[in-house]
Each structure stands twice: as C-alpha cells, then as structure tokens.
N, C-alpha and C positions, 0 to 999 in steps of 0.2 A: 420257231416250232409252229407247225400247223395246228389249227384249232381242232380239238377232238369233237367227235360227233356228239358226245354227251354235253359238252360246253355249248355246242351250237344250239342244242335243244333247250338248254338252260337259259340261253338268251341273256338280256342285260341284268337279269337278277342273280348277282354272283353268289348269293346266300341260299338259292333254291337247291334243294336236295343237299342240305348241308351234312347230313349223316353219311351219304355216299362220298362226298368230298373228304370228310374226316377220315373215313376208312381208307381212302386212297392214300392220303398223306402219311397215315400211320403204317400202311403197307410199305410205302417207299422208304420210310425211316427204318422199318425191321430189315428190308432188303440190304440196306447199307450196313446195318449192324451185323447182320449175318455173313456179309461178304468179309467183314474184318475178323470175325470169329473163326471162319473155316479157311481163310486164306492159305495158311501154312500147310494145310492138309491136302491141298489141290495142286499138286506140282507137275502134273501132266495133262495133256489134252485127252486122255483116255477116261477121265473121270469128271463128273459134274455133280455139284450138290443142288439138287432139285427140290423145290417146295411145291406143295399142292394146296388144295382147300382154299379157305378164305385169304390166306396170304397170297397165293398165287392169282386169285380172282381180283386182288386189290380190294378186298373187303374185310380186312383184319380189324378186330375189335378187341377190347381189353380182356375179353373172356375166351378168346380164340385159342385152340390148340395149335401147335406147329406140326403140320404133316410134311415129312421130307424123306428123301432117300438119297443114297449115294449111288448114282447111275454110272454103270461101268460099261464102256463101249471099247473093248479091247481084250488082251489076254487076261486069264485068271491069274491072281497073284495072292498069295497068303497074306500079304500086307494090306490087302483092301479091308480085311476085318479090323485090323488095328486102326486104320483110318476111321472106320465106323465107331470104335470105342472112344477114340479121341474126340470125334464130333459130338457124341452123345455127352460126354464129360463136359465139354465146353458149353453146350446148350443147358445142360443141368445147372451149371455155375451161373449162367446167365438168366436162370428162372424162366425158360420157355416151358410151357405146358407140353407134357409128352404126348404122342399120338395114342389113339384109342388102342384097345386090346386085341384088334383083328390081325395084327402082324402084316398089314398092308403097307405100313410105313415104318420109318425109324430104323431101317436097316440098309441093305445093298441090293440092287437089281442089275441084273446083266441084260444086255440088249438083245442077245440072240433069239430068245423065245418071243420078245415083243415083236420082232420083225418076221421071223420065220413060222411061228406057230399060230398064224391067224386062221381060224376055223379048225375043224377036225378035233380028234380026241385029246390032243395035247393043249388045246386052248382052253384052259380052265377059267372059271369065273374070275379068279384072282388075276390070271395073265390078261384076260380081255379087260377087266376093270383098270388095271394099271396102263394098259395101251391107251384106252379112251381118256383116262385122265390126264396123261401126257399130252394128248392132242387137245383137249378142251380146258384144262385148267392148270397147266404146270409152268413154272418160271425157274430157269437157272440162275443161280446167284454167283457173282463175281465178275471177273474179266471176260473179255471175248474169248480168251484161250480157255478159261475155266468153263465157258458155256458151250465149247465146241462139240463135246460128246452129246449133249442134249440136243443140239441142232442137227448133227449127223443122224441121231436116232429118229428124230421127228421127220426128217426127210426120207429116211430109209423106210419108215412105217407108211408114209404117204405113198412112196413109190410103189410099195407092194399093193396097196389099195387101188391104185391107178393103173398099173401095168397089168394086172390080172383081171380088170373089169372088162367084161365082154363089150361094153358100149364103146370102149376106147381101144380095143384090139381087133376090130372088124371094120368093114366098110360102112357101118351105121352112120349116116349123114344127117340124122335128125338134129335139129337145132335146139331141142328141149331135153337132150339127154343129160343126165347128172352122174356123178359117182356113186352108183347105187350099191356098190360093194362096201363102201364106207358108211353110206346111210343105214344099210342093214345093221352094222355094228352099233351105230349111234342109237338106233331104235332098241336093240338088244341091251344096251347099256342101260337105257332109261328103264326098261322093264326089270332088269336086274337090280337096279336101285330100289324099285318099288317092292319087289319080292324080298331083297335083303332087309328093308324097312319092317316088313311083316315078320320075318324071321327074327330079327333082333328083339321084337316085342316078346316073342315066346322065349328066346334064349336068355333074355335079361330081365324076365318077369315084370315087364311094363317100365323098367328103369328109363328115365328120360324120354318117355314116350311122347309127351306133349311137344317138347321142344323139337324132337326129331320129326314129328308130324308137320310142323310149321316149315322146317328146313326142307322137307321133301317137296312141299308145295311152292317153295320159294327158290332157294339157291339151287336145289337139285333139278327143279323144273327149268330154271335159267340155263343150266348146262345143257339140258336136252334141247332147248328151243334154239339155242346158239349153234349147237351141232347140226341140227336140222337145217337151219339157214345157210350154215357152212356148205352144205351140200346143194340145196335147191337153188341158192343164188347164182351158182355157176350158169344155170340155163336162163338167168335174167339178162345176161349180156350178149352181145353180137360175137359170134364165134366163127372161125373159118372152117375148113374141111380137111385140112392136113392132119392126119391122125397123130403123127409124132409130135408136131407142134402143139397140137391140142393137149396132149399128155403133159408136155413141159408147161404150158400155159396154166393147166389145171393144177398141177403141183404147186406153182407159184401162188395161185389163187388160194389154195388150201393152207399153205405156209403162212400167207398173211394173216389168216384167221387165227392160227395158233399163236401168233405174236400180239394178239390184242386180248384184252379181258373179255369174258363173256358179256358183261354189262356194256361195254364200249361197242362190241360187235352188234348187240341188239339195238343200241342206240343208233348205229349207222343204218340199220333196217328201218327203224322207225322214222328216222330223219327223211329217208328217201321215199319210203312208201306209205307210212302212216303217222305223219306228225300230230295229227289230231288226237292221238292215243297217248301222247307223251306224259300228260298228267297221270292218267289212270295206271300206267305201266310204272313210271319212276317215282310217283308219290308213294305208290305201294311199297316199292323196293326200299325206298328211304325210310319208310316207317318200320319195315323188317329189320333194317341194320340199326335203327334206333333202339329196337327191342333187344338185339343181341348185345348191344353197348350198354345196356342198363342191366348191372350186376344182379340187383334185387329181382327184376323180373325174370331174368335168364335163370336164376337158381330156383325161383318159384316154379317156372314151367318145368324145370328138370325134376322136380319132386312131385309134380301133379300127376295123379293116376288117371287112366283112360275113364274110370267110372266116375270121377269127379269132373272131368274136363268139360263135358258138354252143358254143364250148369255153372261153369266158372266164367266171370266176366273178363278176366285177363286173358284166358284161352280164346274165348269167343271173339274178343276184339282182334287178336292175332289172326284167328281163322278168317274173319271178315276181310282183313288186309290181303290175305292169301287168295280168298274168292275174288276180290276185285282184280288182283294181278292175273289170275287165271282167265277171268272173263275178257280182260283187255287183250291177252295173247290169243284167245280164240277169235276175237274180232279181227286182229291183225292177220291172222291165218285164212280166215273165211270171208271176211266182209269189208276189206279195205282196198285191195288191188287185184284186179281180175286175173292178172298173170301169176301172182302168188297163189291165189285161190285155185287157178288151174293146175299148178304144180303140186299143190297139197293134194287135190283130188286125184292126181295121177300116181303120186308117189307115197302119199302119207299112209296108205294101208297095203296096197299090193305092190 
C-alpha cells in the first residue's frame, strides 16, 4: 500500500497527530460495523448506504452523530421505505446517534435531481447541499456492488459539471482553465454553510452555538478548502489541447478527489506546495479532533451561550486553534507558491 500524504508529512514520528490517527482508525472500524449491519438490506446495485459528516471524513469521535442516507439510483419502489425503516431500527439497536433535525439525512435520496437539477429554480439549498456533500465528504459502505450506485451518481454529477462548462465545450486552449462551473457551486456551498450557521443560531435560540462556531471554522472550512483545491489543482498540471480527452481526464481527476478524505487531499497539497505549513495546519486540526473527542469539553461547549463565550477560557482556546488553522490556510493560498496564488487571484473572487 502506498504511503498517504498525511503519513509522509508525519515523517518518522508515528505518534504525531495522534488524534487524527485515532479518528481514522475508529472511522474504519465503524465502516466495517455498518457494512455488517446493513448488508442484508442492500440486495441490488441500485441502492447504496452512504455516510456523510465526520464518519465520511475519517474523523469519527466518540461523540459523533451518524449522518447517512439510502441513495437510490434506479426505479422508484415502495420497498425502498421499508429498507430505510429496517436500517433505522438496526442503527438504533446498535446505539448510533441519530442525525440532526434538518431532515437532510436519515432517509432516502434519489439520484435524478442531484444530476439534472444543477442550477435553476429546482436546485434548492437542500438539493445543492446534498450534491456537494456527496462530492466532498461521502463514503459508500459495503461491497463494490453495494457501492456501485454511489459511484455512478458521483460520476454522473461530475459529468454534468464538466460537459456543460464553457471552458471545456469550446476551442478555449488556455492551460490555466479550471472547472469553474463546479467551483461556483463549491463557493456557493461554503457561503450556504455560513448562512445556515447564522440561521440556526436564530432558529435554535443559540443552542450548541459555541460548538457549531468552532466546527464552522474547522471541519466546514476544511470541506471548502479541499473543494477549492479540487478545482484549481487541475490547472497546476500539464494538459493537452484535445477537448474530449481533457473532459475525460478532468472527470478522472475530480473522481480521484472524491475518493480521498478532505484532510488527506489537503495533506497532498501541503506536501507538494507548502510543507513548511504542516505543523500550523495539522497541529491545529489534531487539537480540534482532541476537543471533539473529549466528552466533557464537547458538552460544555454545547451548553455555552454566545454571551458567555468570549470571556470563557475553553471557548477562547478552541477559537485560537481555529484562528491558527485559518491563518495557515491563508498563507497556503496567498504566500506559499506563485502558481497557486495566481490561480487564487484569478478564480477566488470572479
């Protein structure tokens, strides 16, 4: 097995970023458990059991919820709801924490709107969010056959983004062109997460505000930065001029990003373009995962009000971790590699 980018950055110190390693190990354990729990429900290649959130990112901790869906890529069948009920019962018996109250997860999702309703009035915030989460932090559980619907859908979504991108359907021969159609949605998704954070503060009367604040600045920002590099990294390689071959190569490039965790994808960028930033970035993220894995601190932050937070030592320490993470990512984008900085200037705003 080839060495991961994160392991390469870790170097000879096997204990470095131990909280990251622990979360990865627990995630793999949960994948195996879930595969056994849902195996008898996944009898065709038209359905996949897909997890999102910390488990998909390989960041599962003892306090993590299980965000999941039954993904259906095929004909509608009344039996699908029975599968959902059976899975819910099995997960409840196994004491997995249920998804939050947004109805984003814990049910079934059909593939049609995720592929065909990109943009336009039918592309609701919920549809867009599900689509981007599928690309940036989803993992199908089970055998290759049980994962087939998930892989088909990912490829179908990426095909839409590439085949209808003006950069790749014209005679544009610039070598710094990127999948801007996809990048626009990555940026829209990040802004939607930020707006959703503000809305939840109002709708839930500040409940869990402090913890959600830190998550927005850490794991949610990780999703965005991984998606951003997913797009602009295409322009960092040497490409030919054959439009059809470019499309195929670009889809393969994007597919490879969907098959890695966001943290591993970021590690690959840091390894190649900014190895001097590895401590600032991954020490901060390791500290964040340590916080999530400490049940006392997690519960304390869940109960901390916005009025109390900015004079509270626990919150301020977590906030300082997030600030260091943010500063290191800003340096990576603007002050580490001239080619990356040029692409950020070109595509980051307009």
